[in-house]
C-alpha positions, 0 to 999 in steps of 0.5 A, spaced: 502 538 513 499 532 511 499 525 515 500 518 514 496 513 517 498 506 520 493 501 523 497 496 527 494 490 531 501 489 534 503 483 529 510 483 526 507 485 519 504 491 522 510 493 526 514 492 520 508 497 516 510 502 522 518 502 520 516 503 512 511 508 514 516 512 518 521 512 511 515 514 507 513 520 512 520 522 512 520 522 504 514 526 504 515 531 510 509 528 513 506 527 520 505 520 522 499 517 526 499 510 528 492 507 530 489 501 533 482 498 533 479 495 539 475 489 538 475 485 544 481 481 542 487 480 547 494 480 543 501 477 545 506 481 540 513 478 539 516 484 541 513 483 548 517 477 549 523 481 550 520 486 555 517 482 561 513 488 564 509 487 558 507 480 560 505 484 567 501 489 564 498 486 558 495 492 555 494 495 548 496 502 551 503 499 553 504 496 546 502 503 543 507 507 547 512 502 545 511 502 538 510 510 538 517 511 542 520 506 537 517 510 531 520 517 533 527 514 534 527 514 526 522 519 524 526 525 522 521 531 520 522 538 522 516 540 526 513 533 525 509 529 529 508 522 531 502 520 535 497 514 537 490 513 536 485 508 539 478 507 536 473 502 537 468 498 532 468 495 525 476 495 523 475 497 516 470 502 517 474 505 523 480 505 519 477 509 513 473 514 518 480 516 521 483 516 514 478 521 512 478 525 518 485 526 518 485 527 510 491 522 510 496 522 504 497 515 505 495 508 509 501 504 510 498 497 512 501 490 514 498 484 510 499 477 512 498 474 505 495 467 503 500 464 509 498 469 514 494 468 521 487 470 520 486 471 527 489 478 526 485 483 524 490 487 519 491 481 515 483 479 514 481 486 513 486 488 508 482 487 502 476 490 504 480 496 506 484 497 500 477 497 496 474 502 501 480 507 503 479 514 501 486 515 499 492 510 497 494 504 501 501 501 501 500 494 503 507 491 506 509 484 509 514 483 514 521 482 510 519 486 504 524 491 502 522 498 498 530 498 496 535 503 496 533 504 488 526 504 488 522 502 482 515 502 481 511 497 476 505 500 473 501 495 469 497 498 464 491 494 461 485 496 457 481 499 463 481 506 463 482 506 471 489 503 470 491 510 466 487 514 471 492 513 477 498 515 473 498 522 476 498 519 483 503 514 482 508 518 478 507 523 484 509 518 489 515 515 485 517 523 484 517 524 492 520 517 493 526 518 488 523 512 484 523 510 477 517 508 474 516 502 469 510 502 465 508 495 463 502 494 458 499 488 459 497 484 453 493 477 453 492 472 448 485 472 446 481 472 439 477 478 442 483 483 444 484 488 439 492 489 436 495 495 438 490 497 443 494 497 450 500 499 446 497 506 444 495 506 452 502 506 454 504 511 449 498 515 452 502 514 459 509 516 456 506 522 453 504 524 460 510 523 463 514 526 458 510 533 459 509 533 467 512 528 471 519 529 470 522 522 473 526 516 470 521 511 466 521 506 461 515 502 458 515 495 456 509 490 453 508 484 458 504 478 456 499 477 462 495 471 459 497 467 465 494 471 471 498 475 477 503 470 478 506 472 471 506 479 472 509 478 479 515 474 476 516 479 471 516 484 477 522 480 480 526 480 473 525 487 472 527 488 479 521 492 481 520 494 488 513 496 488 507 494 484 502 499 483 494 497 482 488 501 481 481 501 485 475 503 481 470 507 484 463 505 483 456 506 485 454 499 483 454 495 489 454 489 484 460 491 480 467 489 483 471 495 485 477 491 486 478 486 481 479 479 482 486 480 478 488 485 483 486 481 489 489 475 488 496 479 486 495 483 493 494 476 496 500 473 493 505 478 492 512 478 496 513 485 494 509 492 496 503 493 493 501 501 492 493 501 491 491 507 488 483 509 488 481 512 481 481 519 480 475 523 480 
């Protein structure tokens, strides 16, 4: 049985990520592991305010036990497991190592966005984590909702990596009983080749018709004005999740998480599913 990993720093965003991870684990029939990387900082969670004994204990072990018990209440996987793991060291490295050790199916992480609290390690490290994780990462923020009728927006551009993640995104959509919105991203440029993106979108459609067997639609979207335009379109089309690729590269000078995707992850008020490039 595969496992879903949820890093927590006891912030409200990471507690919300636990709630989302439980839903996903139920859908995937997966084990659930919560983890915390000890960095020497002291935490004062919002949920501790309603529990006086936390003020006395003020220990991460007590916080971990509380969140684990809370997750188990909504966890519905037969023969499944919910547990908690502590690690120490560099936050991104330890999360990555834990995910690799567990052969995690997915990492669900809370991210604070541009208005967040940089003293909390989840928000400040989310961008580095999605660039280095060995598996897909679902980045969420408090008050986000995947929705009763989930729809995943999959942007397709001229980069091959945007098409290489299609099988993974389609598989995720099928398990979550979500529809897929394939959006060809065009740009107003003298260097743009007319019809190139449209051809790539048709290529994705052929794959979905033959193998995926899930509801989808395909559209063309003008992305000349950057991430905000795509985010606006996501809201107009009632998308509930946006899927983005991370490119694997051995060149340390090449960006593996494109500025467009980085900005969208920072701005988005919708969950972002970040998928590593398939081998």
